[in-house]
MARBA-3410 file (N, C-alpha, C, O; in Angstrom, 1 decimal):
220
106.1,95.0,105.0,105.2,95.8,104.2,105.9,96.5,103.1,105.4,96.6,101.9 ~ 107.1,97.1,103.4,107.9,97.8,102.4,108.3,96.8,101.2,108.2,97.2,100.1 ~ 108.7,95.6,101.6,109.1,94.6,100.6,107.9,94.2,99.7,108.1,94.0,98.5 ~ 106.7,94.1,100.3,105.5,93.8,99.5,105.2,94.8,98.5,104.8,94.6,97.4 ~ 105.3,96.1,98.9,105.1,97.2,98.0,106.1,97.2,96.9,105.7,97.4,95.7
107.3,97.0,97.2,108.4,97.0,96.2,108.1,95.8,95.2,108.4,96.0,94.0 ~ 107.7,94.7,95.7,107.5,93.5,94.9,106.4,93.8,93.9,106.5,93.5,92.7 ~ 105.3,94.4,94.4,104.2,94.8,93.5,104.5,95.9,92.5,104.1,95.8,91.3 ~ 105.3,96.8,92.9,105.8,97.9,92.1,106.7,97.3,91.0,106.6,97.7,89.8 ~ 107.6,96.4,91.3,108.5,95.8,90.4,107.7,95.1,89.3,108.0,95.2,88.1
106.7,94.3,89.7,105.9,93.5,88.8,105.1,94.5,87.8,105.0,94.2,86.7 ~ 104.6,95.6,88.4,103.9,96.5,87.6,104.7,97.2,86.5,104.4,97.2,85.3 ~ 105.9,97.7,86.9,106.8,98.4,86.0,107.4,97.4,85.0,107.5,97.7,83.8 ~ 107.7,96.2,85.4,108.2,95.2,84.4,107.2,94.8,83.4,107.5,94.5,82.3 ~ 105.9,94.8,83.9,104.8,94.4,83.0,104.7,95.5,81.9,104.4,95.3,80.7
104.9,96.8,82.3,104.8,97.9,81.4,106.0,97.8,80.4,105.9,98.2,79.3 ~ 107.1,97.3,80.9,108.3,97.3,80.1,108.3,96.2,79.0,109.0,96.4,78.0 ~ 107.6,95.1,79.2,107.6,94.0,78.2,107.3,94.4,76.8,108.0,94.0,75.9 ~ 106.2,95.2,76.5,106.0,95.6,75.2,107.1,96.5,74.6,107.4,96.5,73.4 ~ 107.7,97.3,75.5,108.8,98.1,75.0,110.0,97.3,74.5,110.6,97.6,73.5
110.3,96.2,75.3,111.5,95.4,74.9,111.3,94.7,73.6,112.3,94.3,73.0 ~ 110.0,94.6,73.2,109.8,93.9,71.9,110.3,94.6,70.7,110.5,93.9,69.7 ~ 110.5,95.9,70.8,111.1,96.6,69.6,112.5,96.2,69.4,113.2,95.9,70.4 ~ 113.0,96.3,68.2,114.3,95.8,67.8,115.4,96.7,68.3,116.4,96.3,68.8 ~ 115.3,98.0,68.0,116.4,98.9,68.2,116.0,100.0,69.2,116.6,100.2,70.3
114.9,100.7,68.9,114.5,101.9,69.7,113.2,101.6,70.3,112.3,100.9,69.6 ~ 112.9,101.9,71.5,111.6,101.6,72.1,110.4,102.1,71.3,109.3,101.5,71.5 ~ 110.5,103.1,70.5,109.4,103.6,69.7,109.6,103.2,68.2,109.0,103.8,67.4 ~ 110.5,102.2,68.0,110.7,101.7,66.6,111.3,102.8,65.8,111.1,102.8,64.6 ~ 112.0,103.7,66.4,112.7,104.8,65.6,111.8,106.0,65.4,112.3,107.0,64.9
110.6,106.0,65.9,109.7,107.1,65.7,110.1,108.2,66.8,110.6,107.9,67.8 ~ 109.9,109.5,66.4,110.2,110.5,67.4,109.3,110.5,68.6,108.2,110.1,68.5 ~ 109.9,111.0,69.7,109.1,111.1,71.0,108.3,112.4,70.9,108.8,113.5,70.6 ~ 107.0,112.3,71.2,106.1,113.4,71.1,105.3,113.7,72.4,104.7,114.8,72.5 ~ 105.2,112.7,73.3,104.4,112.9,74.5,105.2,112.4,75.7,106.3,111.8,75.6
104.6,112.6,76.9,105.2,112.1,78.1,105.3,110.6,78.1,106.4,110.1,78.5 ~ 104.3,109.9,77.6,104.3,108.5,77.5,105.4,108.0,76.6,106.1,107.0,76.9 ~ 105.6,108.7,75.5,106.7,108.3,74.6,108.0,108.4,75.3,108.9,107.5,75.2 ~ 108.2,109.5,76.0,109.5,109.6,76.8,109.6,108.6,77.8,110.7,108.0,78.0 ~ 108.5,108.2,78.5,108.5,107.2,79.6,108.9,105.9,79.0,109.7,105.1,79.6
108.3,105.5,77.8,108.6,104.2,77.2,110.0,104.1,76.8,110.7,103.1,76.9 ~ 110.6,105.2,76.2,112.0,105.2,75.8,112.9,105.1,77.0,113.9,104.4,77.0 ~ 112.5,105.8,78.1,113.3,105.7,79.4,113.3,104.3,79.9,114.3,103.8,80.4 ~ 112.2,103.6,79.8,112.1,102.2,80.3,113.0,101.3,79.4,113.7,100.4,79.8 ~ 112.8,101.5,78.1,113.5,100.6,77.1,115.0,100.7,77.0,115.7,99.7,76.8
115.5,101.9,77.2,116.9,102.2,76.9,117.8,101.3,77.7,118.7,100.7,77.1 ~ 117.7,101.3,79.0,118.7,100.5,79.8,118.5,99.0,79.6,119.4,98.2,79.8 ~ 117.3,98.5,79.3,117.0,97.1,79.1,117.6,96.7,77.7,118.1,95.6,77.6 ~ 117.5,97.5,76.7,118.1,97.2,75.4,119.6,97.3,75.4,120.2,96.8,74.5 ~ 120.1,98.1,76.3,121.6,98.3,76.3,122.2,97.3,77.3,122.1,97.5,78.5
122.8,96.2,76.8,123.2,95.2,77.7,124.4,95.6,78.6,124.5,95.0,79.7 ~ 125.2,96.6,78.2,126.2,97.1,79.1,125.6,97.7,80.4,126.0,97.4,81.5 ~ 124.6,98.5,80.2,123.9,99.2,81.3,123.1,98.1,82.1,123.1,98.2,83.4 ~ 122.5,97.2,81.5,121.7,96.1,82.2,122.7,95.3,83.0,122.3,94.9,84.2 ~ 123.8,94.9,82.5,124.8,94.1,83.3,125.2,94.9,84.5,125.3,94.3,85.6
125.4,96.2,84.4,125.8,96.9,85.6,124.7,97.0,86.6,124.9,96.8,87.8 ~ 123.5,97.2,86.2,122.3,97.2,87.1,122.2,95.9,87.8,121.8,95.9,89.0 ~ 122.4,94.8,87.1,122.3,93.4,87.8,123.3,93.3,88.9,122.9,92.8,90.0 ~ 124.5,93.6,88.6,125.5,93.4,89.7,125.4,94.4,90.8,125.8,94.2,91.9 ~ 125.0,95.6,90.4,124.7,96.6,91.4,123.6,96.2,92.4,123.8,96.3,93.6
122.6,95.6,91.8,121.5,95.1,92.7,122.0,93.9,93.6,121.6,93.9,94.7 ~ 122.8,93.1,93.0,123.3,91.9,93.8,124.2,92.4,94.9,124.2,92.0,96.0 ~ 125.1,93.4,94.6,126.0,94.0,95.5,125.3,94.7,96.6,125.6,94.6,97.8 ~ 124.3,95.5,96.2,123.5,96.3,97.2,122.8,95.5,98.2,122.5,95.9,99.3 ~ 122.4,94.3,97.8,121.6,93.4,98.6,122.2,93.1,99.9,121.6,92.9,100.9
123.6,93.0,99.9,124.3,92.6,101.1,124.9,93.8,101.9,125.7,93.6,102.8 ~ 124.5,95.0,101.6,124.9,96.2,102.3,123.8,96.6,103.3,122.7,96.0,103.3 ~ 124.1,97.4,104.2,123.2,97.9,105.2,122.2,98.9,104.6,121.2,99.2,105.3 ~ 122.5,99.3,103.4,121.6,100.3,102.7,121.1,99.7,101.4,121.2,100.3,100.4 ~ 120.5,98.5,101.5,120.2,97.8,100.3,119.1,98.5,99.4,119.2,98.4,98.2
118.2,99.3,100.0,117.3,100.0,99.3,117.7,101.5,99.0,117.1,102.1,98.1 ~ 118.7,101.9,99.7,119.1,103.3,99.5,120.3,103.5,98.6,120.3,104.4,97.8 ~ 121.3,102.5,98.7,122.5,102.7,97.9,122.2,102.7,96.4,122.9,103.5,95.7 ~ 121.3,102.0,95.8,121.0,102.1,94.4,120.5,103.5,94.0,120.6,103.9,92.9 ~ 119.9,104.2,95.0,119.4,105.6,94.7,120.6,106.5,94.5,120.4,107.6,93.8
121.8,106.2,95.0,123.0,107.0,94.7,123.3,106.9,93.3,123.6,107.9,92.6 ~ 123.2,105.7,92.7,123.3,105.6,91.3,122.3,106.3,90.5,122.6,107.0,89.5 ~ 121.0,106.1,90.9,119.9,106.7,90.2,120.0,108.3,90.2,119.9,108.9,89.1 ~ 120.3,108.8,91.3,120.5,110.3,91.4,121.6,110.8,90.5,121.4,111.8,89.8 ~ 122.7,110.2,90.6,123.9,110.6,89.8,123.6,110.4,88.3,124.0,111.2,87.5
123.0,109.3,88.0,122.6,109.0,86.6,121.8,110.1,86.0,122.0,110.5,84.9 ~ 120.8,110.5,86.8,119.9,111.6,86.3,120.6,112.9,86.1,120.4,113.6,85.2 ~ 121.6,113.2,87.0,122.4,114.4,86.9,123.2,114.3,85.6,123.3,115.3,84.9 ~ 123.9,113.2,85.4,124.7,113.0,84.2,123.9,113.1,82.9,124.3,113.7,81.9 ~ 122.7,112.6,82.9,121.8,112.7,81.8,121.3,114.1,81.5,121.3,114.6,80.4
120.9,114.8,82.6,120.5,116.2,82.5,121.6,117.1,82.0,121.4,118.0,81.2 ~ 122.8,116.8,82.5,124.0,117.6,82.1,124.2,117.6,80.5,124.6,118.6,80.0 ~ 123.8,116.5,79.9,124.0,116.4,78.5,123.0,117.4,77.7,123.3,117.8,76.6 ~ 121.9,117.7,78.4,121.0,118.7,77.8,121.6,120.0,77.7,121.2,120.9,76.9 ~ 122.6,120.3,78.5,123.3,121.6,78.4,124.7,121.4,77.8,125.6,122.3,77.9
124.9,120.3,77.1,126.1,120.1,76.4,127.3,119.7,77.3,128.5,119.8,76.8 ~ 127.1,119.3,78.5,128.2,118.9,79.4,128.4,117.4,79.4,127.6,116.7,79.9 ~ 129.4,117.0,78.7,129.7,115.6,78.5,130.9,115.1,79.3,131.8,115.9,79.4 ~ 130.8,113.9,79.9,131.9,113.4,80.6,132.9,112.7,79.7,132.5,112.0,78.7 ~ 134.2,112.8,79.9,135.2,112.2,79.0,135.3,110.7,79.1,135.1,110.2,80.2
135.6,110.0,78.1,135.9,108.6,78.1,134.7,107.8,78.7,135.0,106.8,79.5 ~ 133.5,108.2,78.5,132.4,107.6,79.3,132.2,106.2,79.0,131.9,105.4,79.9 ~ 132.4,105.8,77.7,132.2,104.4,77.3,133.2,103.5,78.0,132.9,102.4,78.4 ~ 134.4,104.0,78.1,135.5,103.2,78.8,135.2,103.1,80.2,135.4,102.0,80.8 ~ 134.8,104.1,80.9,134.5,104.1,82.3,133.3,103.2,82.6,133.2,102.5,83.6
132.3,103.2,81.7,131.1,102.3,81.9,131.5,100.9,81.8,131.1,100.1,82.6 ~ 132.4,100.6,80.8,132.9,99.2,80.7,133.7,98.8,82.0,133.6,97.7,82.5 ~ 134.5,99.8,82.4,135.3,99.5,83.7,134.4,99.3,84.9,134.7,98.5,85.7 ~ 133.3,100.0,84.9,132.3,99.9,86.0,131.7,98.5,86.1,131.5,97.9,87.2 ~ 131.4,98.0,84.9,130.9,96.6,84.8,131.9,95.6,85.3,131.6,94.7,86.1
133.2,95.8,84.8,134.3,94.9,85.2,134.5,95.0,86.7,134.7,93.9,87.4 ~ 134.6,96.2,87.3,135.0,96.3,88.7,133.9,95.8,89.6,134.2,95.0,90.5 ~ 132.7,96.1,89.3,131.6,95.6,90.2,131.4,94.1,90.0,131.1,93.4,91.0 ~ 131.6,93.7,88.8,131.5,92.2,88.6,132.5,91.5,89.4,132.2,90.4,90.0 ~ 133.8,92.0,89.4,134.8,91.3,90.2,134.5,91.4,91.7,134.8,90.4,92.4
134.0,92.5,92.2,133.7,92.6,93.6,132.6,91.6,94.0,132.7,90.9,95.0 ~ 131.6,91.4,93.1,130.6,90.4,93.4,131.1,89.0,93.3,130.8,88.1,94.1 ~ 132.0,88.8,92.3,132.6,87.4,92.1,133.4,87.1,93.3,133.5,85.9,93.7 ~ 134.1,88.0,93.9,135.0,87.7,95.1,134.1,87.6,96.4,134.7,87.3,97.4 ~ 132.8,87.8,96.3,132.0,87.7,97.5,132.2,88.8,98.5,132.0,88.6,99.7
132.6,90.0,98.0,132.8,91.1,98.9,131.5,91.8,99.3,130.7,92.1,98.5 ~ 131.4,92.1,100.6,130.3,92.9,101.1,130.8,94.3,101.2,131.7,94.6,102.1 ~ 130.2,95.2,100.5,130.7,96.6,100.5,130.2,97.4,101.7,129.1,97.1,102.2 ~ 131.0,98.3,102.2,130.5,99.2,103.2,129.5,100.2,102.6,129.5,100.3,101.4 ~ 128.8,100.8,103.5,127.8,101.8,103.0,128.4,102.9,102.2,128.0,103.3,101.2
129.6,103.4,102.8,130.3,104.5,102.1,130.8,104.1,100.8,130.7,104.8,99.8 ~ 131.4,102.9,100.7,131.9,102.4,99.4,130.9,102.2,98.4,131.0,102.6,97.2 ~ 129.7,101.6,98.8,128.7,101.4,97.8,128.1,102.7,97.3,127.8,102.9,96.1 ~ 127.9,103.7,98.2,127.3,105.0,97.8,128.3,105.7,96.8,127.8,106.3,95.9 ~ 129.6,105.6,97.1,130.6,106.3,96.3,130.7,105.7,94.9,130.6,106.3,93.9
130.8,104.3,94.9,131.0,103.6,93.6,129.7,103.8,92.8,129.8,104.1,91.6 ~ 128.6,103.6,93.3,127.3,103.7,92.6,127.1,105.1,92.1,126.7,105.3,90.9 ~ 127.5,106.1,92.9,127.3,107.5,92.5,128.2,107.9,91.4,127.8,108.5,90.4 ~ 129.5,107.6,91.5,130.5,107.9,90.5,130.1,107.3,89.2,130.1,107.9,88.1 ~ 129.9,106.0,89.2,129.6,105.3,87.9,128.3,105.7,87.4,128.1,105.8,86.1
127.3,106.1,88.2,126.0,106.6,87.7,126.2,107.9,86.9,125.4,108.0,85.9 ~ 127.1,108.7,87.2,127.3,109.9,86.4,127.6,109.6,85.0,127.1,110.2,84.0 ~ 128.5,108.6,84.8,128.9,108.2,83.4,127.9,107.5,82.7,127.7,107.7,81.5 ~ 127.1,106.6,83.4,126.0,105.9,82.7,125.0,106.9,82.3,124.4,106.8,81.2 ~ 124.7,107.9,83.1,123.7,108.9,82.8,124.2,109.8,81.6,123.3,110.1,80.8
125.4,110.1,81.6,126.0,110.9,80.4,125.8,110.1,79.1,125.5,110.7,78.1 ~ 126.0,108.8,79.2,125.8,108.0,78.0,124.4,107.9,77.6,124.0,108.0,76.4 ~ 123.5,107.8,78.5,122.0,107.8,78.2,121.6,109.1,77.5,120.9,109.1,76.5 ~ 122.1,110.2,78.1,121.8,111.5,77.6,122.3,111.7,76.2,121.6,112.2,75.3 ~ 123.5,111.3,76.0,124.1,111.5,74.6,123.4,110.7,73.6,123.2,111.2,72.5
123.0,109.5,73.9,122.3,108.6,72.9,120.9,109.2,72.6,120.6,109.3,71.4 ~ 120.1,109.5,73.6,118.8,109.9,73.4,118.6,111.2,72.7,117.8,111.5,71.9 ~ 119.5,112.2,73.2,119.4,113.5,72.6,120.0,113.6,71.2,119.7,114.6,70.5 ~ 120.9,112.7,70.9,121.4,112.6,69.5,120.3,112.1,68.6,120.3,112.5,67.4 ~ 119.3,111.3,69.1,118.2,110.8,68.3,117.1,111.8,68.1,116.4,111.8,67.1
116.9,112.7,69.1,115.8,113.6,69.1,116.3,115.0,68.9,117.0,115.5,69.7 ~ 115.9,115.6,67.8,116.3,117.0,67.5,115.7,118.0,68.4,116.3,119.0,68.8 ~ 114.4,117.7,68.8,113.7,118.6,69.8,113.1,117.8,70.9,112.6,116.6,70.6 ~ 113.1,118.3,72.1,112.5,117.5,73.2,112.0,118.5,74.2,112.8,119.3,74.8 ~ 110.6,118.6,74.4,110.1,119.5,75.3,110.2,118.9,76.7,110.6,117.8,76.9
109.8,119.7,77.7,110.0,119.3,79.1,109.1,118.1,79.5,109.6,117.2,80.3 ~ 107.9,117.9,78.9,107.1,116.8,79.2,107.8,115.5,78.8,107.8,114.5,79.5 ~ 108.3,115.5,77.6,109.0,114.3,77.1,110.3,114.0,77.9,110.5,112.9,78.2 ~ 111.0,115.1,78.2,112.2,114.9,79.0,111.9,114.3,80.4,112.6,113.4,80.8 ~ 110.9,114.8,81.1,110.5,114.3,82.4,110.0,112.8,82.3,110.3,112.0,83.1
109.3,112.5,81.2,108.8,111.1,81.0,110.0,110.2,80.8,110.0,109.1,81.4 ~ 111.0,110.6,80.0,112.2,109.8,79.8,113.0,109.6,81.0,113.3,108.5,81.3 ~ 113.2,110.6,81.8,114.0,110.5,83.0,113.2,109.7,84.1,113.9,108.9,84.8 ~ 111.9,109.8,84.1,111.1,109.0,85.1,111.2,107.5,84.7,111.4,106.7,85.6 ~ 111.0,107.2,83.4,111.1,105.8,83.0,112.5,105.3,83.2,112.6,104.1,83.6
113.5,106.1,82.9,114.9,105.6,83.1,115.2,105.3,84.6,115.8,104.3,84.8 ~ 114.8,106.2,85.5,115.0,105.9,86.9,114.2,104.8,87.4,114.7,103.9,88.1 ~ 112.9,104.7,87.0,112.0,103.7,87.5,112.4,102.3,87.2,112.4,101.4,88.0 ~ 112.8,102.0,85.9,113.1,100.7,85.5,114.4,100.2,86.1,114.6,99.1,86.5 ~ 115.4,101.1,86.2,116.7,100.7,86.8,116.6,100.4,88.3,117.2,99.5,88.7
115.9,101.3,89.0,115.7,101.0,90.4,114.9,99.7,90.6,115.3,98.9,91.5 ~ 113.9,99.5,89.8,113.1,98.3,89.9,113.9,97.0,89.7,113.8,96.1,90.4 ~ 114.7,97.1,88.6,115.6,95.9,88.3,116.6,95.6,89.5,116.8,94.5,89.9 ~ 117.2,96.7,89.9,118.2,96.6,91.0,117.6,96.0,92.2,118.2,95.1,92.8 ~ 116.5,96.5,92.7,115.8,96.0,93.9,115.3,94.6,93.6,115.3,93.8,94.5
114.7,94.4,92.4,114.2,93.1,92.1,115.2,92.0,92.1,114.9,90.9,92.6 ~ 116.5,92.3,91.7,117.6,91.3,91.8,117.8,90.9,93.3,117.9,89.7,93.6 ~ 117.8,91.9,94.1,118.0,91.6,95.6,116.8,90.8,96.1,117.1,89.9,96.9 ~ 115.6,91.1,95.7,114.5,90.3,96.2,114.5,88.8,95.7,114.2,87.9,96.5 ~ 115.0,88.6,94.5,115.1,87.3,94.0,116.2,86.5,94.7,116.0,85.4,95.1
117.3,87.2,95.0,118.4,86.6,95.7,118.0,86.2,97.1,118.3,85.1,97.6 ~ 117.4,87.1,97.8,117.0,86.8,99.2,115.8,85.9,99.4,115.8,85.0,100.1 ~ 114.7,86.3,98.6,113.5,85.6,98.9,113.3,84.3,98.2,112.8,83.3,98.7 ~ 113.8,84.2,96.9,113.6,83.0,96.1,114.8,82.1,96.1,114.6,80.9,96.1 ~ 116.0,82.7,96.1,117.2,81.8,96.1,117.6,81.5,97.6,118.5,80.7,97.8
117.0,82.3,98.5,117.4,82.1,100.0,118.8,82.3,100.2,119.4,81.6,101.1 ~ 119.4,83.3,99.6,120.8,83.6,99.8,121.0,84.8,100.7,120.3,85.8,100.6 ~ 121.8,84.6,101.8,121.9,85.6,102.8,123.3,86.2,102.9,123.5,87.2,103.6 ~ 124.3,85.6,102.2,125.6,86.1,102.3,126.2,86.3,100.9,125.9,85.5,100.0 ~ 127.0,87.3,100.7,127.6,87.6,99.4,128.6,86.5,98.9,128.9,86.4,97.7
129.1,85.7,99.8,130.0,84.6,99.5,129.4,83.5,98.8,130.1,82.6,98.3 ~ 128.0,83.4,98.7,127.3,82.3,98.1,127.7,82.2,96.7,127.8,83.1,95.9 ~ 128.0,80.9,96.2,128.5,80.6,94.9,127.6,81.1,93.8,128.1,81.6,92.7 ~ 126.3,81.0,94.0,125.4,81.4,92.9,125.5,82.9,92.6,125.4,83.3,91.5 ~ 125.6,83.7,93.7,125.8,85.2,93.5,127.2,85.4,92.8,127.3,86.3,91.9
128.2,84.7,93.2,129.5,84.9,92.7,129.6,84.6,91.2,130.3,85.2,90.5 ~ 128.8,83.6,90.8,128.8,83.2,89.4,128.2,84.3,88.6,128.6,84.6,87.4 ~ 127.2,85.0,89.1,126.7,86.2,88.4,127.7,87.2,88.2,127.9,87.8,87.1 ~ 128.5,87.5,89.3,129.6,88.4,89.2,130.6,88.0,88.2,131.2,88.9,87.5 ~ 130.9,86.7,88.1,131.9,86.2,87.2,131.5,86.4,85.7,132.3,86.9,84.9
130.2,86.2,85.4,129.7,86.4,84.1,129.7,87.8,83.7,130.1,88.2,82.5 ~ 129.3,88.7,84.6,129.3,90.1,84.3,130.7,90.7,84.1,131.0,91.5,83.3 ~ 131.6,90.2,85.0,133.0,90.6,84.9,133.6,90.2,83.6,134.4,90.9,83.0 ~ 133.3,89.0,83.1,133.8,88.5,81.8,133.3,89.5,80.7,134.1,89.8,79.8 ~ 132.0,89.8,80.7,131.5,90.8,79.7,132.2,92.1,79.8,132.5,92.7,78.8
132.4,92.6,81.1,133.1,93.9,81.3,134.5,93.9,80.8,135.0,94.9,80.2 ~ 135.2,92.7,81.0,136.6,92.7,80.5,136.7,92.8,79.0,137.6,93.4,78.5 ~ 135.8,92.1,78.3,135.8,92.2,76.9,135.5,93.6,76.4,136.1,94.1,75.4 ~ 134.6,94.3,77.0,134.2,95.7,76.7,135.4,96.6,76.9,135.7,97.5,76.1 ~ 136.1,96.4,78.0,137.3,97.2,78.3,138.4,97.0,77.3,138.9,98.0,76.8
138.6,95.8,77.0,139.7,95.5,75.9,139.3,96.1,74.6,140.1,96.6,73.9 ~ 138.0,96.0,74.3,137.5,96.6,73.0,137.8,98.1,72.9,138.2,98.6,71.9 ~ 137.5,98.8,74.0,137.6,100.2,74.0,139.1,100.6,74.0,139.5,101.6,73.4 ~ 139.9,99.8,74.8,141.4,100.1,74.8,141.9,99.9,73.4,142.8,100.7,72.9 ~ 141.5,98.8,72.7,142.0,98.6,71.4,141.6,99.7,70.4,142.4,100.1,69.6
140.3,100.2,70.6,139.9,101.3,69.7,140.7,102.6,70.0,141.0,103.3,69.0 ~ 141.0,102.8,71.2,141.8,104.0,71.5,143.2,103.9,71.0,143.8,104.8,70.5 ~ 143.8,102.6,71.0,145.1,102.4,70.5,145.2,102.6,69.0,146.1,103.2,68.5 ~ 144.2,102.1,68.3,144.2,102.3,66.8,144.0,103.7,66.4,144.6,104.2,65.5 ~ 143.1,104.4,67.2,142.9,105.9,67.0,144.2,106.6,67.1,144.6,107.5,66.3
145.0,106.3,68.2,146.2,107.0,68.5,147.3,106.7,67.4,148.0,107.6,67.0 ~ 147.3,105.4,66.9,148.2,105.1,65.8,147.9,105.8,64.5,148.8,106.2,63.8 ~ 146.6,105.9,64.2,146.2,106.6,63.0,146.5,108.1,63.1,146.9,108.7,62.1 ~ 146.3,108.7,64.3,146.7,110.1,64.4,148.2,110.3,64.3,148.6,111.3,63.6 ~ 149.0,109.4,64.8,150.4,109.6,64.7,150.9,109.3,63.3,152.1,109.4,63.0
END
């Protein structure tokens, strides 16, 4: 029963997301957010348009599928992500967030590639810690674009942000179990997903390290 509800909810939210993804850069085509729905659309579009965030959600969903808390552990990410995003409204930013986000993609991609089944404690910890940094990046981007944002818009944005990411993460698990008939993390098809995401993560990490190195050389 719970799986059927999640499947229908996933289909509904993804259907809402499709028009949003059609925009080239910003879910509202660069227009300012003025209503709850505008905030909700931006929240849905932001992680889908940001391939680094989307890569993480995909491997998080794949990894969570083989834990004993498959529906709960992604909520550790969602909760921490919302905290990190809200913290930005008060000017509290996490250091080196882009580097940590890239590292999160690489680390989780490697774990999935190796066919590792995470313990409940490990999955909750990893997803929660990385969620803080992803949320801080979401907050920094959206609040830099919007000079003013009332509570309705903010709540819409956060709701959309949480809904789409949880839906994608759980949806990945349902596809792996129900349609691919995969029951173990060691399955090659799941490991290939981890390999592709780990490859993207390694390139992002190297890019950020290179940027930091050039910055340090210019300062010196």
